[in-house]
C-alpha positions in Angstrom: 22.0 10.4 -7.1 21.2 7.4 -9.3 17.8 7.0 -10.8 17.2 3.8 -8.8 18.0 5.6 -5.6 15.7 8.5 -6.4 12.8 6.1 -7.2 13.2 3.8 -4.2 14.1 6.4 -1.6 11.7 9.2 -2.6 9.2 8.5 -5.4 7.9 5.1 -4.2 7.5 6.2 -0.6 5.7 9.3 -1.8 3.3 7.2 -3.9 2.6 4.9 -0.9 2.0 8.0 1.3 -0.3 9.5 -1.3 -2.2 6.2 -1.5 -2.7 6.2 2.2 -3.8 9.8 2.3 -6.1 9.4 -0.6 -7.8 6.4 1.0 -8.1 8.2 4.3 -9.7 11.2 2.7 -12.0 9.5 0.2 -12.0 5.7 0.7 -10.6 5.4 -2.8 -7.2 4.8 -4.2 -6.9 6.1 -7.8 -5.6 3.6 -10.3 -2.9 6.0 -11.5 -1.0 5.5 -8.1 -0.8 1.7 -8.5 -0.1 1.9 -12.2 2.7 4.4 -11.5 4.2 2.1 -8.8 4.1 -0.8 -11.3 5.7 1.2 -14.1 8.4 2.6 -11.8 9.3 -1.0 -10.9 10.0 -1.6 -14.6 12.1 1.6 -14.8 14.0 0.4 -11.6 14.6 -3.1 -13.0 16.0 -1.7 -16.3 18.1 1.0 -14.6 19.7 -1.4 -12.2 20.1 -4.3 -14.7 18.1 -6.5 -12.4 18.5 -10.1 -13.6 15.6 -11.8 -15.4 15.2 -14.4 -12.6 14.9 -11.6 -10.0 12.4 -9.7 -12.1 10.4 -13.0 -12.4 10.4 -13.4 -8.7 9.0 -9.8 -8.2 6.4 -10.3 -10.9 5.4 -13.6 -9.3 5.0 -11.7 -5.9 2.9 -9.1 -7.7 0.7 -11.7 -9.3 0.3 -13.5 -5.9 -0.6 -10.1 -4.4 -3.1 -9.5 -7.1 -4.7 -12.9 -6.7 -5.0 -12.6 -2.9 -6.1 -9.0 -3.2 -8.9 -9.7 -5.6 -10.0 -12.8 -3.6 -10.3 -10.5 -0.6 -12.1 -7.9 -2.8 -14.5 -10.6 -4.1 -15.4 -11.5 -0.5 -15.9 -7.9 0.4 -13.1 -7.6 2.8 -11.2 -4.8 0.9 -11.9 -2.5 -2.0 -10.6 -2.8 -5.5 -8.1 0.0 -5.1 -6.7 -1.9 -2.0 -6.3 -5.0 -4.0 -4.4 -3.2 -6.7 -2.2 -1.4 -4.2 -1.5 -4.7 -2.5 -0.3 -6.1 -5.8 1.9 -3.1 -6.6 3.5 -3.3 -3.1 4.1 -7.0 -3.5 5.8 -6.4 -6.8 8.2 -4.0 -5.2 8.8 -6.1 -2.1 9.2 -9.5 -3.8 8.7 -13.1 -2.6 11.1 -12.9 0.4 9.2 -10.0 2.0 5.6 -11.0 1.0 4.7 -12.9 4.2 6.3 -10.2 6.3 4.3 -7.6 4.4 1.0 -9.4 4.8 1.5 -9.9 8.5 2.5 -6.3 9.1 -0.4 -5.1 7.0 -2.8 -7.2 9.0 -1.4 -5.9 12.3 -1.6 -2.3 11.2 -5.1 -2.9 9.8 -6.2 -4.4 13.0 -4.9 -1.4 15.0 -6.5 1.0 12.5 -9.8 -0.9 12.8 -9.7 -0.8 16.6 -8.8 2.9 16.6 -11.7 3.8 14.2 -14.2 1.7 16.2 -13.1 3.5 19.4 -13.2 6.9 17.8 -16.6 6.2 16.2 -18.0 5.5 19.7 -17.2 9.0 20.7 -19.1 12.1 19.7 -17.5 14.0 16.8 -15.9 17.2 17.9 -17.8 20.2 16.6 -14.7 21.7 15.0 -14.5 18.7 12.7 -18.2 18.2 11.9 -18.1 20.2 8.7 -15.3 18.1 7.1 -16.7 15.4 4.8 -13.7 13.1 5.1 -13.8 13.2 8.9 -17.6 12.5 8.9 -17.0 9.5 6.6 -14.3 8.2 8.9 -16.6 8.7 11.9 -19.5 6.9 10.3 -20.0 3.5 12.0 -21.4 2.1 8.7 -18.3 3.1 6.8 -15.6 0.5 6.3 -11.9 0.8 7.1 -9.6 2.7 4.7 -7.4 -0.3 4.4 -5.1 1.4 2.0 -3.6 3.2 5.0 -2.5 -0.2 6.4 -1.3 -1.4 3.1 0.8 1.7 2.4 2.2 2.0 5.9 3.2 -1.7 5.9 4.9 -1.2 2.5 6.9 1.7 4.0 7.9 -0.4 7.0 9.0 -3.4 4.8 10.5 -1.6 1.9 13.9 -1.0 3.6 14.2 -4.8 4.0 13.6 -5.5 0.4 16.0 -6.5 -2.4 15.0 -3.4 -4.4 16.0 -1.1 -1.5 19.3 -2.9 -1.0 20.1 -2.7 -4.7 19.3 1.0 -4.8 21.4 2.0 -1.9 24.5 -0.1 -2.5 
């Protein structure tokens, strides 16, 4: 298996899944996950001989993701880790999939928010009461672990991306 295939088919999805799990459990997304995703895009681009124009398009998508992500962070809609994860995902997905990614992220985020609001209106099961991460999710004052929506949407859109098609050809 080529390095690019290994990265796109296994490592990148594992990093997105780890980001979702980390955010669900702690309401944080460690910087090393986003930084690793960004660095792996560089390895992918070099290993596939991605043309400079294509790299530029992906970098532009990542910069747009960072700009939008930090605007949302500045207004208190998402956390800083979410903003960085959005930028890393945008880098991987590129300009053609950026709008699709944003829409799917919003839809998944809305479903996640509705699910959490519904679950928070119910009493917490006694068997889960001792788990800090469950208590945090159940707390009506807590936010939404939006990294779950960001990572899930990235996994949904990734198979439609240029990077995926380059890796599996």
